C-alpha positions, -999 to +999 in steps of 0.1 A: +000+000+000+029+024+008+045+018-026+011+024-043+006+056-024+041+069-034+035+060-070+002+079-069+019+110-054+046+108-080+020+107-108+000+136-092+032+157-088+043+149-124+010+160-138+009+192-116+045+200-128+036+194-164+006+217-160+027+245-145+053+242-173+025+243-199+011+275-183+046+290-183+051+282-220+017+297-229+026+329-210+059+331-227+043+326-261+018+354-255+046+377-243+068+371-273+039+374-297+031+409-283+068+418-288+067+407-324+034+425-330+048+458-318+076+454-343+051+445-371+065+410-373+031+394-375+041+361-391+067+356-363+040+364-337+017+338-353+045+312-350+050+320-314+014+312-306+014+280-328+041+266-306+015+263-278-016+258-299-045+240-282-077+237-303-098+239-272-083+271-260-104+302-268-077+325-258-050+310-281-075+308-310-086+345-306-049+356-304-041+336-336-072+349-353-061+385-348-024+379-356-033+360-387-055+389-399-026+414-392-004+391-412-027+392-442-035+355-437-073+361-440-084+325-446-065+313-415-079+342-395-114+335-405-109+298-395-096+308-360-124+333-354-150+307-365-134+282-340-137+308-313-174+312-321-178+274-318-160+275-284-179+304-270-212+309-290-220+340-270-187+357-277-194+390-293-157+398-297-152+367-318-181+376-341-170+411-345-134+399-351-147+375-378-159+405-398-124+418-403-110+389-424-144+383-440-146+419-453-110+418-464-119+388-485-149+406-499-173+380-483-200+405-473-227+379-468-206+363-440-200+398-425-238+404-425-244+370-409-219+377-382-234+411-373-269+397-372-257+370-348-242+398-326-277+415-326-293+382-315-271+384-285-272+421-280-298+439-302-285+473-291-249+466-301-235+498-315-210+484-340-232+457-354-261+482-360-239+509-375-221+485-398-253+469-410-268+503-416-237+513-436-237+481-456-274+485-466-269+522-473-241+514-497-262+487-513-290+514-517-313+492-496-324+523-477-354+508-458-332+480-445-305+505-435-332+526-417-340+497-394-305+499-379-297+536-382-329+548-367-324+527-336-289+541-332-300+576-338-324+572-308-296+560-286-268+581-300-284+613-313-252+634-313-226+608-325-209+617-358-211+584-377-247+578-366-259+612-375-241+615-409-252+580-421-287+586-410-287+620-428-277+604-460-301+576-457-330+599-451-319+620-481-320+589-504-354+580-490-365+615-500-371+625-464-355+659-471-367+677-440-353+650-417-321+649-437-316+686-435-319+686-397-294+658-395-269+673-419-271+706-398-264+685-367-233+670-384-221+706-390-223+712-353-204+679-346-178+687-372-179+723-385-172+725-422-179+689-428-177+683-466-202+655-467-227+674-447-222+705-468-227+684-499-259+670-485-273+704-476-264+718-511-282+689-527-314+696-507-314+733-518 
């Protein structure tokens, strides 16, 4: 029994030691990746994290997702962000992060899906509402854009991006009175704003 107890203790100690060493290696990998990132050495930073890669680690995957994006490795970045969303389905940071490589690849449908997933978790999310409003505005789908921009305008009535995009969307929906008020508000936010001046001139 004494021999068995000693063997058990050795196994436990060895496992604990390996766990501590693994944690130390991960911390070093993160530290080195930050140092490489500051220098703009993104591929090296990616390699630092790959040394300790664990498919079940959200933290390692999210770090690799961002570094891969910075390195211009958009397909890999998208895969890591997707993995993060699988690991943490309620992670808004993973869904918002996914939009970076997806938009860089021109995959706007995937971007839209990601933002709409964010809104299912947090319907008042500023970034998701603004970006969807901008996407639909650029697509000339003004009624769709209005659903997102009007909500934001009620919550952020004196925020530049919200007011300017809402102004143009109202203009294109032929709501000139509302557009004029908003363009004037943009001029208060950013005196001399060229986009707002253009809008006001068009209404005249």
